[in-house]
C-alpha positions, 0 to 999 in steps of 0.5 A: 667178363666183368665189364661185359656183365656189368654193361649188359646189366646196366643197359637192361636198366636203361642206365647210360654210362655217365648216369651209372658213373655219376650214381657211383662217383666213378670217372666215366672214362676210367669206367669205360675202360673197366667195361672194355677190359682195359682196367681191372674191376674194383675188388673192394666188396663194398664197391661191388655191393654198390654196383650190385645195388644200383643194378638191382642185383640181390646179394643172395643171388647167382648174379651177385656171385657172378659179379664177384667171381668175374671181378676176381677173375678179371683181376687175376684172382681165383675166387674163394668159392672156387678154391673151396670146391674140391673138383675145381681145385683138382682141375686147377692143379691139373691145368697148372701142371699141364 
């Protein structure tokens, strides 16, 4: 999810993998694995903000929230905003008990 999202946004900006990685000081081989879901995405909010800035994603936008949420989910972490939503939390409890 995260990797697909970032790759789609990267390609919209005509950023090649190597150019993207150079701008963020990522290893292209490892980042390719992130985009393919083999390695987990970064969890550091500062790194996520760097990615968002390069992709032109405003930190107050829905895309920013999607970037953060998919990074969490792909790392096996339930996003904090999900846990603060009573309906989502109730559904998660039901899912876990099933």
